[in-house]
LUMVEX-422476 format. One line per 4 residues: for each residue x, y, z of N, C-alpha, C, O. Coordinates in pm, 1 decimal. Layout:
% LUMVEX-422476
X:Y:Z:X:Y:Z:X:Y:Z:X:Y:Z; ...
% end
This chain:
% LUMVEX-422476
85.1:-117.1:0.0:0.0:0.0:0.0:89.4:123.0:0.0:174.6:137.3:87.7; 71.9:209.2:-94.0:150.0:331.9:-100.3:61.8:449.1:-63.7:-58.4:449.7:-90.3; 122.3:546.1:-3.7:49.8:664.7:37.3:82.9:778.5:-59.5:196.8:788.3:-105.2; -13.1:863.8:-91.2:13.3:976.6:-182.4:123.7:1068.4:-130.3:200.5:1124.4:-208.5
131.3:1083.3:0.9:233.7:1168.8:59.3:372.8:1112.5:30.8:465.6:1188.2:2.0; 387.7:981.1:38.6:516.8:916.7:10.2:553.2:931.4:-136.8:669.6:953.6:-170.1; 454.3:919.1:-225.0:481.6:935.5:-368.4:528.1:1077.2:-398.0:621.8:1097.0:-475.4; 464.5:1173.8:-338.3:502.9:1314.8:-360.1:643.9:1338.9:-306.7:723.0:1407.8:-371.2
676.4:1283.3:-190.5:809.7:1298.5:-133.1:913.9:1233.5:-222.7:1022.1:1288.7:-242.4; 882.2:1117.8:-276.5:974.2:1048.1:-366.8:1000.9:1131.1:-492.8:1114.2:1137.3:-540.6; 897.3:1194.0:-545.8:913.7:1280.4:-664.7:1003.1:1399.8:-634.4:1089.0:1435.4:-715.0; 983.3:1461.3:-519.1:1063.6:1577.6:-480.3:1209.7:1538.2:-463.2:1299.3:1608.6:-509.7
1233.7:1425.7:-396.5:1371.2:1380.5:-375.7:1438.0:1340.7:-507.1:1556.5:1367.4:-526.8; 1363.4:1277.5:-596.5:1419.5:1239.3:-726.5:1455.5:1362.4:-808.0:1560.2:1365.4:-872.6; 1369.4:1464.5:-805.7:1398.5:1588.7:-878.9:1520.6:1658.6:-819.9:1603.1:1712.6:-893.7; 1532.1:1657.8:-689.3:1648.1:1721.0:-625.5:1775.6:1645.6:-659.6:1880.5:1707.4:-677.9
1768.8:1514.4:-668.4:1886.3:1435.3:-703.7:1930.8:1465.4:-846.8:2050.1:1476.1:-874.8; 1833.4:1478.9:-936.6:1868.3:1507.5:-1076.0:1930.7:1645.6:-1092.3:2011.9:1666.1:-1182.5; 1894.1:1739.7:-1007.1:1943.9:1876.6:-1018.0:2059.1:1905.1:-921.4:2087.9:2021.8:-895.1; 2125.6:1802.9:-868.1:2225.4:1826.7:-763.7:2346.9:1903.3:-813.8:2409.4:1974.9:-735.5
2383.4:1890.8:-942.9:2497.8:1964.6:-993.9:2468.5:2114.4:-999.7:2559.3:2195.9:-983.1; 2343.6:2151.0:-1023.0:2306.7:2291.8:-1034.7:2282.3:2357.6:-899.6:2266.6:2479.5:-892.6; 2279.0:2280.5:-793.9:2249.5:2335.9:-662.3:2367.1:2417.2:-610.4:2482.5:2376.4:-623.6; 2337.7:2531.1:-551.8:2439.9:2617.8:-493.0:2434.7:2597.8:-341.7:2331.0:2615.9:-277.9
2548.5:2560.5:-287.2:2556.1:2534.5:-143.5:2647.9:2638.8:-81.5:2759.8:2659.8:-128.2; 2600.5:2703.2:22.4:2679.0:2807.3:89.5:2794.1:2744.9:167.7:2788.5:2628.6:207.8; 2897.2:2824.2:188.0:3009.8:2777.1:268.2:2965.5:2758.8:413.1:2885.0:2836.0:465.2; 3017.8:2658.5:475.0:2986.9:2634.5:615.3:2856.7:2562.8:640.1:2811.0:2558.1:754.3
2794.2:2506.2:536.9:2666.5:2439.8:559.0:2685.1:2312.4:641.3:2596.5:2275.1:718.2; 2798.9:2245.9:625.7:2822.5:2124.1:705.6:2831.4:2158.8:853.9:2776.8:2088.4:938.8; 2900.4:2267.5:883.6:2913.5:2308.6:1022.8:2777.7:2346.1:1082.2:2748.5:2312.0:1196.8; 2695.1:2415.9:1004.8:2562.1:2452.5:1053.3:2475.3:2329.2:1078.2:2400.3:2322.3:1175.6
2487.4:2232.8:988.2:2409.9:2109.2:1005.8:2454.8:2035.6:1130.8:2371.7:1986.2:1207.0; 2586.1:2027.8:1152.7:2635.9:1957.5:1271.0:2596.6:2029.8:1399.4:2568.6:1965.3:1500.5; 2594.3:2163.2:1396.6:2551.1:2238.1:1515.1:2404.9:2207.8:1546.2:2367.7:2193.0:1662.6; 2322.4:2198.5:1442.9:2180.9:2165.4:1465.9:2164.3:2022.6:1516.1:2079.0:1994.8:1600.2
2245.7:1933.8:1464.2:2237.3:1794.5:1510.3:2278.3:1784.9:1656.6:2214.9:1713.1:1734.0; 2383.1:1856.2:1695.3:2425.9:1853.4:1835.0:2324.9:1918.9:1927.3:2321.9:1889.2:2046.7; 2242.1:2007.6:1873.8:2141.9:2074.0:1956.7:2020.9:1984.7:1984.7:1943.4:2012.4:2076.3; 2004.5:1878.3:1907.0:1891.7:1786.8:1928.6:1916.2:1709.9:2058.2:2023.2:1651.2:2074.7
1821.6:1708.7:2149.0:1843.3:1635.6:2274.5:1850.2:1485.2:2249.6:1776.2:1429.9:2168.2; 1940.0:1422.0:2321.3:1958.4:1278.0:2305.6:1846.0:1203.6:2375.1:1793.8:1247.7:2477.5; 1810.3:1091.3:2318.3:1709.9:1006.2:2381.0:1775.2:930.3:2495.6:1884.1:875.0:2480.7; 1708.9:928.3:2607.6:1761.9:857.3:2723.5:1745.4:707.8:2700.9:1635.2:659.3:2675.1
1854.8:636.3:2710.8:1849.6:491.3:2694.6:1859.8:427.7:2831.5:1956.0:449.2:2905.2; 1761.1:351.0:2863.1:1763.0:282.5:2991.3:1844.8:155.6:2978.6:1822.5:74.7:2888.5; 1937.0:139.2:3066.9:2017.7:17.3:3067.3:1934.3:-95.0:3126.6:1879.4:-83.3:3236.1; 1926.3:-203.0:3052.3:1851.6:-317.5:3101.8:1948.3:-416.2:3164.8:2064.0:-426.1:3124.2
1900.8:-487.2:3261.9:1983.7:-583.1:3332.0:2029.4:-694.2:3238.0:2141.7:-743.1:3249.9; 1943.8:-734.0:3145.3:1978.3:-840.8:3051.7:2092.7:-796.9:2961.0:2179.9:-877.3:2928.0; 2093.0:-670.1:2920.5:2202.2:-620.3:2838.0:2334.8:-624.3:2912.8:2438.5:-656.5:2854.8; 2331.1:-591.9:3040.5:2452.9:-591.9:3119.8:2504.4:-733.1:3145.1:2625.3:-755.0:3152.7
2413.9:-827.5:3157.8:2454.3:-964.6:3189.5:2486.3:-1048.4:3066.4:2531.6:-1162.1:3079.8; 2463.6:-994.7:2946.8:2487.7:-1072.7:2825.5:2634.4:-1109.6:2812.3:2666.8:-1225.4:2786.0; 2723.1:-1013.4:2830.0:2865.7:-1042.3:2820.9:2911.4:-1138.3:2929.4:2993.8:-1226.5:2904.8; 2857.9:-1120.9:3048.9:2894.4:-1208.6:3159.8:2849.4:-1352.4:3134.5:2921.5:-1446.6:3167.2
2731.3:-1369.4:3076.9:2682.0:-1505.1:3051.6:2767.6:-1575.5:2946.8:2791.3:-1695.8:2957.7; 2815.0:-1501.7:2844.5:2901.8:-1564.8:2744.8:3036.4:-1601.6:2805.6:3093.6:-1704.8:2770.3; 3088.1:-1519.2:2896.4:3213.4:-1554.3:2964.2:3193.1:-1678.1:3050.8:3279.3:-1765.8:3055.6; 3079.8:-1685.0:3118.7:3051.4:-1802.3:3201.7:3038.5:-1926.6:3115.5:3085.2:-2033.6:3154.6
2976.1:-1914.9:2999.3:2961.2:-2030.8:2910.6:3096.7:-2079.5:2863.5:3120.7:-2200.1:2857.8; 3185.4:-1987.6:2829.6:3319.9:-2027.5:2786.4:3394.5:-2095.3:2900.5:3460.4:-2197.1:2879.0; 3385.3:-2041.0:3020.9:3452.2:-2100.9:3135.8:3393.3:-2239.0:3167.7:3466.9:-2330.5:3204.5; 3263.1:-2254.1:3153.9:3199.1:-2383.3:3179.0:3245.5:-2487.6:3077.1:3266.9:-2603.4:3113.0
3261.1:-2448.1:2951.2:3308.9:-2541.5:2848.9:3451.6:-2585.9:2877.6:3484.9:-2703.4:2861.8; 3535.4:-2492.4:2919.5:3673.6:-2527.1:2952.9:3675.5:-2622.0:3072.1:3752.2:-2718.2:3074.1; 3591.9:-2595.3:3170.7:3585.6:-2682.5:3288.4:3538.3:-2822.2:3252.1:3590.5:-2920.7:3304.4; 3441.0:-2832.4:3163.8:3393.3:-2963.8:3118.8:3504.2:-3038.8:3046.8:3521.3:-3158.9:3067.4
3579.0:-2969.9:2963.3:3689.8:-3034.8:2892.7:3797.6:-3083.5:2989.3:3849.3:-3194.1:2973.4; 3831.9:-3002.3:3088.7:3933.9:-3041.7:3186.1:3885.4:-3160.4:3267.8:3960.3:-3255.8:3288.3; 3762.6:-3156.0:3314.3:3709.9:-3267.9:3393.6:3697.0:-3395.1:3310.2:3717.2:-3505.2:3361.4; 3664.0:-3380.6:3183.6:3658.1:-3498.1:3095.9:3795.9:-3558.8:3078.0:3810.1:-3681.1:3079.5
3897.1:-3475.9:3061.2:4033.7:-3526.9:3046.5:4078.5:-3598.7:3172.8:4142.2:-3703.8:3165.0; 4046.1:-3543.1:3289.1:4082.0:-3608.3:3415.7:4008.0:-3740.5:3429.2:4066.1:-3839.4:3473.7; 3880.7:-3743.8:3391.5:3803.0:-3867.9:3402.0:3857.2:-3975.1:3309.0:3863.3:-4092.1:3346.8; 3896.8:-3937.0:3187.6:3952.6:-4036.2:3096.1:4089.2:-4084.4:3142.7:4124.2:-4200.4:3121.0
4166.0:-3998.3:3205.7:4299.3:-4036.7:3251.4:4291.7:-4130.6:3371.1:4362.3:-4231.3:3376.4; 4206.4:-4097.5:3466.3:4201.5:-4177.4:3588.8:4095.3:-4285.8:3585.1:4084.7:-4363.6:3680.0; 4019.7:-4293.2:3483.6:3914.4:-4393.6:3476.5:3786.4:-4339.2:3536.2:3785.4:-4234.8:3601.3; 3678.9:-4411.6:3512.8:3548.7:-4364.4:3559.3:3509.3:-4424.3:3694.2:3394.6:-4410.9:3736.9
3602.1:-4489.2:3760.2:3572.5:-4551.0:3888.7:3625.1:-4468.7:4005.3:3651.0:-4523.9:4112.3; 3641.4:-4339.2:3987.4:3698.7:-4256.2:4093.5:3609.3:-4250.6:4217.4:3659.5:-4246.8:4329.7; 3478.4:-4250.1:4197.8:3389.5:-4247.9:4314.2:3405.5:-4375.4:4397.1:3403.1:-4371.4:4520.1; 3421.7:-4486.8:4329.2:3442.1:-4613.8:4399.3:3573.1:-4611.0:4478.0:3577.9:-4655.1:4592.8
3678.0:-4559.8:4416.6:3807.3:-4552.2:4484.7:3801.6:-4459.9:4605.0:3856.7:-4492.6:4710.1; 3736.7:-4346.1:4592.1:3725.5:-4253.9:4704.7:3644.5:-4315.4:4818.5:3680.2:-4299.7:4935.2; 3538.0:-4383.8:4786.4:3457.5:-4449.3:4890.4:3538.0:-4559.7:4958.4:3530.7:-4576.2:5080.2; 3614.5:-4635.0:4880.1:3697.1:-4742.1:4937.3:3802.3:-4684.9:5032.3:3823.6:-4739.8:5140.5
3868.2:-4575.7:4993.6:3967.7:-4513.9:5081.1:3903.7:-4460.0:5209.2:3961.5:-4471.9:5317.2; 3786.6:-4401.9:5197.7:3720.4:-4347.2:5315.1:3675.7:-4457.6:5411.2:3686.6:-4443.3:5532.9; 3626.2:-4565.9:5355.7:3579.8:-4676.1:5441.7:3697.7:-4744.9:5507.4:3688.4:-4784.7:5623.5; 3808.2:-4760.0:5436.2:3923.3:-4831.7:5492.9:3988.6:-4752.7:5606.6:4030.9:-4813.0:5705.3
3998.2:-4619.8:5595.8:4060.7:-4540.0:5700.6:3995.3:-4401.6:5703.9:4050.6:-4306.5:5648.8; 3878.9:-4389.1:5767.7:3803.9:-4263.9:5761.1:3871.5:-4146.7:5832.9:3845.8:-4031.6:5797.7; 3957.1:-4172.5:5932.4:4018.6:-4063.4:6005.9:4138.1:-4003.3:5931.3:4170.5:-3886.2:5950.9; 4202.5:-4081.3:5847.6:4322.2:-4034.9:5778.5:4295.4:-4011.7:5629.8:4388.7:-4008.6:5549.5
4170.8:-3995.8:5594.0:4134.0:-3978.7:5453.1:4152.3:-3833.8:5410.5:4110.7:-3741.5:5480.7; 4214.1:-3815.1:5296.2:4219.2:-3680.8:5237.3:4205.8:-3693.4:5086.7:4243.0:-3794.9:5027.8; 4153.1:-3591.0:5026.7:4129.7:-3591.4:4882.4:4261.1:-3592.9:4805.7:4268.3:-3649.6:4696.6; 4364.3:-3531.7:4860.9:4494.7:-3528.1:4795.9:4552.8:-3669.6:4786.2:4612.6:-3705.1:4684.6
4535.7:-3749.6:4890.8:4583.4:-3887.0:4886.8:4505.4:-3970.8:4786.8:4561.9:-4061.3:4725.4; 4378.0:-3942.9:4769.2:4299.1:-4022.0:4676.6:4339.7:-3996.0:4531.7:4321.1:-4082.5:4446.0; 4394.0:-3880.0:4503.7:4440.9:-3850.7:4367.7:4585.6:-3895.4:4346.0:4640.4:-3881.1:4236.7; 4646.4:-3949.4:4451.5:4783.5:-4001.5:4447.6:4884.0:-3894.4:4404.7:4977.0:-3921.1:4328.5
4863.0:-3773.2:4455.3:4956.2:-3665.0:4426.5:5078.7:-3676.0:4517.2:5191.3:-3655.1:4471.9; 5057.5:-3708.9:4645.9:5167.9:-3723.5:4740.5:5182.7:-3867.1:4781.6:5270.8:-3899.7:4861.2
% end
């Protein structure tokens, strides 16, 4: 659906485009235009919480992926029976149990 007002505006703009070489432009018109643009009050943009948290959520997703990869590598290296081994160590000597000993670091 076209509006008559839009058609008239299109005709005016097309005629102005065709006559652009003949147009006389005063010196300093760019500066005057920029002064008028700067005089227009800016629209207040409300910061939304979702906009602020978008970057944080992507950082968290990247960190979660890295953590999953590291934990998967540890699980493949030590086998999938780590819970069984930890329970066995705890039952055999519950007072002297430590997580560091279960990973056989020391």
